[in-house]
VEXDREN-2710 file (C-alpha; in Angstrom, 1 decimal):
% VEXDREN-2710
k/r/px/py/pz
1/MET/54.0/162.8/37.1
2/THR/51.2/163.4/34.7
3/LEU/47.7/162.3/35.4
4/GLY/47.9/159.7/32.6
5/MET/51.1/158.2/34.0
6/ALA/49.5/158.0/37.5
7/ILE/46.4/156.3/36.1
8/HIS/48.6/153.8/34.2
9/GLU/50.6/152.9/37.3
10/ALA/47.4/152.5/39.4
11/GLU/46.0/150.1/36.7
12/ALA/49.3/148.1/36.7
13/GLU/49.2/147.8/40.5
14/ALA/45.6/146.7/40.4
15/GLU/46.5/144.0/37.8
16/GLU/49.4/142.8/40.0
17/GLY/47.1/142.7/43.0
18/ASN/44.4/140.7/41.1
19/ALA/47.1/138.4/39.7
20/SER/48.5/137.9/43.2
21/HIS/45.0/137.2/44.6
22/SER/44.4/134.8/41.8
23/ASN/47.6/133.0/42.5
24/CYS/46.7/132.7/46.2
25/ARG/43.4/131.2/45.3
26/GLY/45.1/128.9/42.9
27/GLY/47.7/127.9/45.5
28/ARG/44.9/127.1/48.0
29/ARG/43.1/125.0/45.5
30/GLU/46.3/123.1/44.7
31/LYS/47.0/122.5/48.4
32/ARG/43.4/121.2/48.8
33/ARG/43.9/118.9/45.9
34/ARG/47.2/117.6/47.3
35/ASP/45.6/117.1/50.8
36/GLU/42.7/115.2/49.2
37/ASP/45.1/113.0/47.2
38/GLU/47.1/112.2/50.3
39/LYS/44.0/111.4/52.2
40/GLU/42.8/109.0/49.5
41/GLU/46.3/107.4/49.4
42/GLU/46.2/106.9/53.2
43/GLU/42.7/105.4/53.0
44/GLU/43.8/103.0/50.2
45/GLU/46.8/102.0/52.2
46/GLU/44.7/101.4/55.3
47/GLY/42.3/99.3/53.2
48/ARG/45.2/97.3/51.7
49/THR/46.6/96.7/55.2
50/ARG/43.2/95.5/56.6
51/ASP/42.8/93.2/53.6
52/GLU/46.3/91.8/54.1
53/GLU/45.6/91.2/57.8
54/GLU/42.3/89.5/57.0
55/GLU/44.0/87.3/54.5
56/LEU/46.6/86.3/57.0
57/GLU/44.1/85.5/59.7
58/ALA/42.0/83.4/57.2
59/ALA/45.0/81.5/55.9
60/SER/45.1/77.8/57.0
61/LEU/48.1/76.4/58.8
62/GLU/48.8/74.1/55.8
63/ASP/49.2/77.2/53.6
64/SER/51.5/79.1/56.0
65/ILE/53.6/76.4/57.6
66/ALA/57.0/77.3/56.1
67/PHE/58.8/80.6/55.9
68/THR/62.4/81.6/55.2
69/ASP/62.6/84.8/57.2
70/THR/62.1/85.1/61.0
71/LEU/60.6/88.6/60.9
72/ILE/58.1/87.6/58.2
73/ALA/57.1/84.5/60.2
74/LEU/56.7/86.6/63.3
75/LYS/54.4/89.1/61.6
76/ILE/52.2/86.4/60.0
77/ILE/51.9/84.2/63.1
78/ARG/51.2/87.4/65.1
79/ALA/48.4/88.3/62.7
80/GLN/46.9/84.9/63.3
81/PHE/46.9/85.1/67.1
82/PRO/43.5/84.0/68.3
83/LYS/41.0/86.7/69.3
84/ILE/40.1/86.0/72.9
85/GLU/37.4/87.8/74.8
86/ARG/37.9/89.0/78.4
87/VAL/41.7/88.5/78.2
88/ALA/43.6/91.8/77.7
89/VAL/46.8/90.5/76.2
90/GLN/48.5/91.7/73.1
91/PRO/49.5/89.1/70.5
92/PHE/52.6/87.1/71.2
93/VAL/54.5/84.3/69.4
94/LEU/56.1/81.2/70.9
95/ARG/59.7/80.4/70.0
96/SER/58.6/76.9/69.3
97/GLN/56.1/78.2/66.7
98/LEU/58.9/79.8/64.8
99/TYR/60.8/76.5/64.9
100/SER/57.7/74.9/63.3
101/SER/57.8/77.4/60.4
102/ILE/61.6/77.8/59.8
103/LYS/63.6/74.6/59.4
104/ASP/66.9/76.1/60.5
105/ARG/66.7/76.7/64.3
106/THR/70.1/78.3/64.4
107/GLN/68.8/80.9/61.9
108/VAL/65.8/81.6/64.1
109/ASP/67.9/82.1/67.2
110/ARG/70.4/84.3/65.4
111/GLU/67.7/86.5/63.8
112/LEU/65.7/86.7/67.0
113/GLU/68.9/87.9/68.8
114/ALA/69.5/90.6/66.2
115/LEU/65.8/91.8/66.4
116/ARG/66.1/91.9/70.2
117/LYS/69.2/94.0/70.1
118/GLU/67.6/96.3/67.6
119/GLU/64.7/96.7/70.1
120/VAL/62.1/95.4/67.6
121/LEU/60.8/92.9/70.1
122/ARG/61.3/91.5/73.6
123/ILE/61.6/87.9/74.6
124/PHE/60.0/86.5/77.8
125/LYS/60.7/83.3/79.8
126/LEU/57.5/81.4/80.5
127/ASN/56.8/79.1/83.4
128/THR/55.1/76.4/81.3
129/GLY/58.3/74.7/80.3
130/GLN/62.1/74.9/80.6
131/ASP/62.5/76.0/77.0
132/ASP/59.3/78.0/76.6
133/HIS/59.7/81.6/75.5
134/ALA/57.2/84.2/74.3
135/ILE/58.1/86.9/71.8
136/MET/56.2/90.2/71.6
137/PHE/56.8/93.2/69.4
138/ILE/58.0/96.1/71.4
139/ASP/55.0/98.3/70.4
140/ASP/52.6/95.6/71.6
141/TYR/54.5/95.3/74.9
142/LEU/54.5/99.0/75.6
143/LYS/50.7/98.9/75.2
144/GLN/50.7/96.2/77.9
145/VAL/52.8/98.4/80.1
146/GLU/50.4/101.3/79.7
147/ALA/47.4/99.2/80.3
148/ALA/49.0/97.9/83.5
149/ARG/49.7/101.5/84.6
150/ILE/46.1/102.5/84.1
151/ARG/44.9/99.5/86.1
152/ILE/47.2/100.2/89.0
153/GLU/46.6/103.9/89.0
154/ALA/43.1/103.4/90.5
155/LYS/44.6/101.8/93.6
156/HIS/48.0/103.6/93.9
157/PRO/47.7/107.0/92.2
158/ASP/50.7/108.4/93.9
159/ASP/53.1/105.6/93.0
160/VAL/52.4/105.1/89.2
161/VAL/55.4/107.2/88.5
162/VAL/57.4/104.0/88.7
163/PHE/55.9/102.9/85.4
164/SER/57.5/105.9/83.8
165/TRP/60.8/105.0/85.3
166/PHE/60.4/101.4/84.2
167/ARG/59.7/102.4/80.6
168/SER/62.3/105.2/80.4
169/PHE/65.2/103.7/82.2
170/VAL/64.8/100.0/82.6
171/LEU/63.5/98.8/79.3
172/PRO/65.9/100.6/77.0
173/SER/68.9/99.5/79.1
174/LYS/68.0/95.9/79.8
175/ASN/66.4/93.9/77.0
176/GLN/67.4/90.5/78.3
177/VAL/64.8/88.1/79.7
178/GLY/65.8/88.8/83.3
179/ILE/67.3/91.4/85.7
180/SER/68.8/91.4/89.2
181/HIS/67.3/93.3/92.1
182/LEU/70.4/95.5/92.4
183/GLU/70.4/96.4/88.7
184/LEU/66.7/97.0/88.7
185/CYS/67.0/99.5/91.6
186/GLU/70.0/101.2/90.0
187/LEU/68.1/101.8/86.7
188/LEU/64.9/102.9/88.4
189/SER/66.8/105.4/90.6
190/SER/67.5/107.4/87.5
191/GLY/63.9/108.6/87.8
192/GLY/63.7/109.1/91.6
193/GLU/64.0/107.5/95.0
194/VAL/63.2/103.8/94.7
195/LYS/61.3/102.2/97.6
196/ASP/60.3/98.6/98.2
197/LYS/56.7/99.5/97.3
198/HIS/57.7/100.5/93.8
199/ILE/59.1/97.0/93.2
200/SER/56.0/95.5/94.6
201/ILE/53.8/97.6/92.3
202/LEU/55.7/96.3/89.2
203/ILE/55.4/92.7/90.4
204/ASN/51.6/93.2/91.1
205/ALA/51.2/94.7/87.7
206/GLY/52.6/91.6/86.1
207/LEU/55.7/93.3/84.7
208/LEU/58.1/91.3/86.9
209/THR/58.1/87.8/88.5
210/ARG/60.7/86.5/90.9
211/GLN/63.0/83.8/89.7
212/MET/62.6/80.5/91.6
213/VAL/66.3/79.7/91.7
214/ASP/67.4/83.2/92.7
215/SER/65.0/85.3/94.8
216/ASN/67.2/88.4/94.2
217/SER/66.5/88.3/90.5
218/TYR/63.4/88.7/88.3
219/TRP/62.0/87.6/85.0
220/PHE/60.4/90.3/82.8
221/SER/56.9/89.2/82.2
222/ILE/53.7/90.0/80.2
223/PRO/50.8/91.4/82.3
224/ASN/47.6/89.3/82.3
225/ILE/49.2/86.3/80.6
226/GLY/48.4/83.9/83.4
227/LEU/45.1/82.5/82.0
228/LEU/46.7/82.0/78.6
229/LEU/49.6/80.1/80.1
230/LYS/47.1/77.8/81.7
231/SER/45.3/77.4/78.4
232/LEU/48.7/76.7/76.8
233/SER/49.4/73.8/79.2
234/GLN/45.9/72.3/79.1
235/GLY/45.7/72.6/75.3
236/ARG/49.0/70.8/74.8
237/LYS/47.7/67.9/76.9
238/GLU/44.3/67.8/75.3
239/LEU/45.7/67.7/71.7
240/GLN/48.3/65.1/72.5
241/SER/45.7/63.0/74.3
242/PHE/43.3/63.2/71.4
243/LEU/45.9/62.0/68.8
244/ASN/47.1/59.3/71.2
245/ARG/43.6/57.8/71.3
246/ARG/43.4/57.5/67.5
247/LYS/44.3/54.1/66.0
248/TYR/47.3/55.3/64.1
249/LYS/47.9/58.4/66.4
250/GLU/47.5/60.7/63.4
251/MET/45.0/62.9/61.6
252/PHE/45.0/65.0/58.5
253/LEU/46.1/68.6/59.2
254/SER/43.1/70.1/57.3
255/ALA/40.6/68.2/59.4
256/LEU/42.5/68.6/62.7
257/GLU/42.8/72.4/62.3
258/LYS/39.0/72.7/62.2
259/ARG/38.5/71.0/65.6
260/ARG/37.9/73.0/68.8
261/LEU/39.7/72.4/72.0
262/ARG/37.6/72.2/75.2
263/PHE/40.2/73.3/77.7
264/SER/42.1/76.0/76.0
265/GLN/41.2/79.6/74.9
266/LEU/43.9/79.4/72.3
267/ASP/42.9/77.9/69.0
268/MET/44.0/74.7/67.4
269/ARG/46.4/76.4/64.9
270/PHE/48.2/78.0/67.8
271/HIS/48.8/74.7/69.6
272/LEU/49.7/72.8/66.4
273/ARG/52.5/75.2/65.6
274/ASP/53.7/75.0/69.2
275/LEU/53.8/71.2/69.4
276/ILE/55.2/70.7/65.9
277/GLY/58.0/73.2/66.7
278/SER/58.8/71.6/70.0
279/GLY/59.0/68.1/68.4
280/GLN/56.0/66.6/70.1
281/LEU/54.2/66.3/66.8
282/LYS/55.4/65.9/63.3
283/ILE/54.1/66.6/59.8
284/VAL/54.1/63.8/57.3
285/GLN/53.4/64.6/53.6
286/THR/51.1/62.2/51.7
287/PRO/49.4/62.3/48.3
288/ALA/46.1/62.9/50.1
289/GLY/47.5/65.8/52.1
290/SER/49.5/66.6/55.3
291/LEU/49.2/64.3/58.2
292/VAL/49.9/65.3/61.8
293/ARG/51.3/62.5/63.8
294/ILE/52.6/61.9/67.3
295/ALA/56.4/62.1/67.1
END
């Protein structure tokens, strides 16, 4: 090879190297631009989500009393769940509140059953009334389970493994409102040797309560919900008593919604939806606005 040819090849290789280096720099710049664009899109999406949640929270009951889809109703009522200090409970929705928002109760029951089977949510039997049920999205419920585990871990660090068994083997296999003692032990045993203390820990954590009619069965329950169930019962009585004392046992919805309850940590909107859906109150449309009346 002549010296001229060698120089030519060296120059060509250098040009290729420079081009390659330039392409790398260009590729890195393009990647940075894509990453920045994706970050901006995420921030915009988060902003839109926060704005939508704030709009839902601010919406009056009169503006959001009727829906046609159970899942949409659940999401909106959940977003309007009252913010309560010193009570560590994730938002939940009462079945009666759905009945107040969707006229066809059969549709509500059918769609709830489908969402339960799809493991979108869980349904819990409450001790405040024969037909009282709370509905909680599964992601919210798993947060409750984890919070209960952390709370119990301080007292029983060696036994919190039962929470992992409960989450991994019981919840996916049993999504009804209750479970028998035998079935509970069989499912938990998939994780390890089940002892009486493990069941006691789940009861003390608020994840299970014994059924009154059958001591060998349990209701699945929501930890820390006790104070809110007390508020639910007291708020129902207070609101009904207030309306019963009025001359015509009625009041405009827009005015009633602004009132504060003395004996309930749950807000007026929560109780109105509950009592309208259970048939204790009814809405009457007038030219001057919606009236809430004792049924």
